[in-house]
C-alpha positions in Angstrom: 0.0 0.0 0.0 1.3 3.4 -1.0 2.3 5.7 1.9 -0.1 8.5 2.7 1.4 11.9 1.6 0.2 15.4 2.2 0.0 18.1 -0.5 1.8 21.3 0.4 2.5 24.3 -1.8 6.0 23.2 -2.4 5.4 19.4 -2.9 4.2 16.4 -0.9 5.4 15.5 2.6 4.8 12.7 5.0 2.2 13.4 7.8 5.1 12.7 10.2 6.9 15.7 8.8 4.1 18.2 9.6 5.2 18.8 13.2 3.4 21.5 15.2 0.5 22.7 13.1 -2.0 25.5 13.0 -5.0 24.0 11.3 -7.2 26.9 10.3 -5.6 30.2 9.3 -5.6 32.7 6.4 -2.5 34.3 4.7 -4.8 36.4 2.5 -8.5 36.8 2.7 -11.1 39.0 0.9 -14.9 38.9 0.9 -16.2 38.3 -2.6 -16.4 41.7 -4.3 -13.0 42.9 -3.2 -11.8 42.3 -6.8 -14.0 45.1 -8.1 -12.4 47.7 -5.7 -8.8 47.1 -7.0 -8.7 50.5 -8.7 -8.6 52.0 -5.2 -7.0 49.0 -3.4 -4.9 46.9 -5.7 -3.4 43.7 -4.5 0.2 44.2 -3.4 1.7 40.7 -3.8 5.2 41.7 -2.6 3.8 43.3 0.6 1.6 40.2 1.2 4.7 37.9 0.9 6.8 40.2 3.1 4.1 40.6 5.8 3.6 36.8 6.0 7.3 36.0 6.1 7.7 38.3 9.1 4.9 36.5 10.9 6.1 33.0 9.9 9.7 33.7 11.1 8.2 34.5 14.6 6.2 31.3 14.5 9.1 29.3 13.3 11.1 30.5 16.3 8.3 29.2 18.5 8.4 25.7 16.9 5.7 25.9 14.3 6.2 23.6 11.2 2.9 23.6 9.3 0.2 26.2 8.5 -3.1 25.2 7.0 -4.5 28.0 4.9 -8.3 27.7 5.0 -9.0 30.3 2.4 -11.5 29.0 -0.1 -11.6 29.6 -3.9 -14.0 32.5 -3.5 -12.2 34.3 -0.7 -9.0 35.4 -2.4 -6.9 32.3 -2.2 -3.4 32.9 -3.6 -1.3 29.8 -3.9 1.7 31.5 -5.6 2.0 33.8 -2.6 1.9 30.8 -0.3 4.6 29.1 -2.3 6.9 32.1 -2.1 6.4 32.3 1.7 7.0 28.6 2.2 10.2 28.7 0.2 11.5 31.7 2.1 10.7 30.3 5.6 10.7 26.5 5.3 7.2 26.3 7.0 4.9 23.8 5.3 1.8 25.5 3.9 -1.3 23.4 3.0 -3.7 25.1 0.6 -7.5 24.6 0.3 -9.9 23.9 -2.4 -13.6 24.5 -1.7 -16.2 27.2 -1.2 -17.4 29.4 1.6 -20.9 29.4 3.1 -23.7 30.8 1.0 -24.2 34.3 2.6 -20.6 35.3 2.5 -19.4 33.3 -0.5 -19.6 33.7 -4.3 -22.8 31.6 -4.5 -24.3 33.6 -7.5 -22.0 31.9 -10.0 -22.8 28.4 -9.0 -26.5 29.1 -8.3 -26.8 30.5 -11.8 -25.1 27.5 -13.4 -27.2 25.2 -11.3 -30.3 26.9 -12.7 -29.3 25.6 -16.1 -28.6 22.0 -15.1 -26.9 19.7 -12.6 -23.5 21.0 -11.6 -22.4 18.3 -9.3 -19.9 16.9 -11.8 -18.5 20.4 -12.4 -17.8 20.9 -8.7 -16.4 17.4 -8.4 -14.1 17.9 -11.3 -12.9 21.3 -9.9 -12.0 20.0 -6.5 -10.5 16.8 -7.8 -8.4 18.7 -10.4 -7.1 21.1 -7.8 -6.0 18.2 -5.5 -4.6 15.9 -8.1 -3.3 18.2 -10.9 -3.0 21.7 -9.5 -4.7 25.0 -9.1 -5.1 27.0 -12.3 -1.6 26.8 -14.0 0.5 26.9 -10.8 1.1 23.2 -10.4 0.3 23.7 -6.7 -2.0 21.0 -5.3 -4.6 21.6 -2.6 -4.2 19.5 0.5 -7.5 20.0 2.2 -11.1 20.6 1.2 -12.7 23.6 2.9 -16.5 24.0 3.1 -18.9 25.9 5.3 -22.5 26.2 6.4 -24.8 29.0 7.6 -26.1 29.9 11.0 -28.6 27.3 12.1 -28.9 25.6 8.7 -27.0 23.8 5.9 -28.7 25.4 2.9 -29.4 23.6 -0.4 -26.5 25.4 -2.0 -24.2 24.4 0.8 -25.4 20.8 0.6 -24.4 20.8 -3.0 -20.9 21.9 -2.0 -20.8 19.4 0.8 -21.8 16.5 -1.4 -19.1 17.3 -4.0 -16.5 17.6 -1.2 -17.5 14.3 0.2 -17.2 12.5 -3.2 -13.7 14.0 -3.7 -12.6 13.2 -0.2 -13.5 9.5 -0.7 -11.6 9.4 -4.0 -8.5 11.2 -2.8 -8.2 10.7 1.0 -7.7 14.5 1.5 -9.3 15.8 4.7 -12.4 18.0 4.9 -12.2 21.0 7.2 -15.3 23.2 7.8 -16.6 26.6 8.7 -19.5 26.7 11.2 -21.4 30.0 11.7 -21.8 31.4 15.3 -21.4 28.1 17.0 -24.1 26.1 15.1 -24.4 23.1 12.9 -21.4 21.1 14.1 -23.3 17.9 14.7 -25.3 18.3 11.5 -22.2 18.9 9.4 -20.6 15.7 10.8 -23.8 13.7 10.2 -24.1 15.0 6.6 -20.5 14.2 5.6 -20.6 10.8 7.3 -23.9 10.0 5.5 -22.2 10.8 2.2 -19.5 8.3 3.0 -16.7 10.4 4.5 -14.6 8.6 7.1 -15.1 10.6 10.4 -11.3 10.5 11.0 -10.9 12.7 7.9 -13.2 15.4 9.1 -12.3 18.5 11.1 -15.3 20.5 12.3 -14.3 24.2 12.6 -15.0 27.2 14.8 -15.9 25.0 17.7 -14.5 27.7 20.0 -17.7 29.7 19.2 -19.9 27.5 21.3 -19.1 26.8 25.0 -22.0 24.3 25.5 -20.3 21.1 26.7 -23.2 19.0 25.3 -22.7 20.6 21.9 -19.0 19.8 22.0 -19.5 16.2 23.0 -22.3 15.7 20.5 -19.8 16.6 17.7 -16.8 14.7 19.2 -18.9 11.5 19.6 -19.3 11.4 15.8 -15.7 10.4 15.7 -14.5 13.6 14.0 -11.9 16.2 15.1 -13.1 19.5 16.6 -11.1 22.6 15.9 -11.0 25.5 18.4 -9.7 27.8 15.8 -10.9 31.3 16.6 -8.7 31.7 19.6 -7.8 35.4 20.3 -10.9 36.6 18.4 -13.1 37.6 21.3 -16.4 39.3 21.8 -17.0 39.8 18.1 -18.9 37.9 15.4 -20.4 35.6 18.0 -17.1 34.7 19.7 -16.8 34.1 23.5 -13.8 35.4 25.5 -10.7 33.2 25.7 -10.9 32.9 29.5 -14.2 31.1 29.1 -12.8 28.9 26.4 -9.8 27.7 28.3 -12.0 26.1 31.0 -14.1 24.3 28.4 -11.1 23.0 26.6 -9.6 21.8 29.9 -12.9 20.1 30.7 -12.9 18.3 27.4 -9.3 17.1 28.0 -10.3 15.9 31.5 -13.1 13.9 29.8 -10.5 12.1 27.6 -11.0 14.1 24.4 -7.4 15.4 23.9 -7.1 13.2 20.9 -10.0 14.9 19.2 -9.0 18.6 19.7 -7.1 21.0 17.6 -6.2 24.7 18.1 -5.8 27.6 15.8 -6.9 31.3 15.3 -8.6 31.9 12.0 -6.2 34.9 11.8 -6.0 36.9 8.6 -2.4 38.2 7.9 -3.3 40.2 4.8 -6.9 41.6 4.1 -7.7 42.0 0.4 -9.3 45.3 -0.6 -9.2 48.5 1.4 -7.8 48.7 4.9 -10.3 48.0 7.6 -11.6 50.8 9.7 -12.1 49.0 13.0 -13.9 50.8 15.9 -11.6 51.7 18.7 -13.6 49.7 21.2 -13.0 46.5 19.2 -9.2 46.8 19.4 -8.8 45.3 23.0 -10.9 42.4 22.0 -8.5 41.4 19.2 -5.3 42.3 20.9 -4.3 38.6 21.1 -5.8 37.6 17.7 -2.5 36.5 16.1 -1.0 33.1 15.4 1.7 33.6 18.1 -1.2 33.6 20.6 -0.9 29.8 20.8 2.6 29.9 22.1 2.5 33.1 24.2 -0.9 32.7 25.9 -2.9 29.6 25.1 -0.5 26.9 26.0 0.5 28.6 29.3 -3.3 29.0 30.2 -4.0 25.4 29.4 -1.1 24.2 31.5 -2.4 26.4 34.4 -5.8 24.7 33.9 -4.2 21.3 34.4 -3.6 20.2 30.8 -0.3 18.3 30.6 2.6 18.8 28.1 1.8 15.4 26.5 -1.8 16.4 26.1 -0.8 19.7 24.5 1.6 17.9 22.2 -1.3 15.6 21.2 -3.5 18.6 20.3 -1.0 20.6 18.3 1.2 17.9 16.8 -0.2 14.4 16.9 -3.8 15.2 16.0 -3.0 17.1 12.8 -0.7 14.2 11.7 -3.5 11.7 12.4 -6.1 13.7 10.4 -3.8 13.6 7.3 -2.6 10.0 7.8 -5.9 8.3 8.5 -6.9 5.9 5.8 
């Protein structure tokens, strides 16, 4: 049997080579529509590379080896920038194929096409090609499939994306990672993907840090999937709780024996596409720790203080990512 390998933007590596990994981040991100504002806010590729290299060098000093970029096809994904950054820093970058949830994604294109006929094969071919051949003409292969659902519902449009993702996952072995909106639909996402034939061990349900209900957490974990607490540092905004509240729930899950199901990340955006954001001053303290170095500076010490052992932390940030990519 061929050894499982992981697509990175510079080539394939063994899951054992991933090391400490951040499993849901963004090097560049723009909401659909940013492209039309480039007269006033053109994309500065060099600046994006330089900004990211600076961040990555800090993370590398802390021991980070792998960065999963969860930017979907419709949110400004830029594989060639990722490759330059990886070549300059030596950090593995895993790129996504997939589409964002309906309200904030580019659903109009696919909904129009679906009004003319069945597009399930088109979506399948797109995701499959980007994983097995490459994205556009870059030769860079996606290493995860990223999909998302809306608040309180998986819409018909989103089900179409989920189904295509499930088919491609089964044919390639590439993991599925998800976006959940405001702490909802984790169990339903897991159920849908599993019903479509996806191995639970190849599913990571995202943004679980947005819901502190322990019953919600265990309901998802008991499906056999991984749960990603991946908005750490983003607090008090877009439905996110405060980190101090999150630490206790994470520690509680570890005490219940679920360290081997957990992952940690930030959903941080290094480079916003389009015009600079005008954030209200009162929001700034809430995102003071929203940065991928937060894991090393604050999260790990807080979890240790809450009784999580070094071995359990190693399981969460190193062993679990390798398992997600190596599961057959």
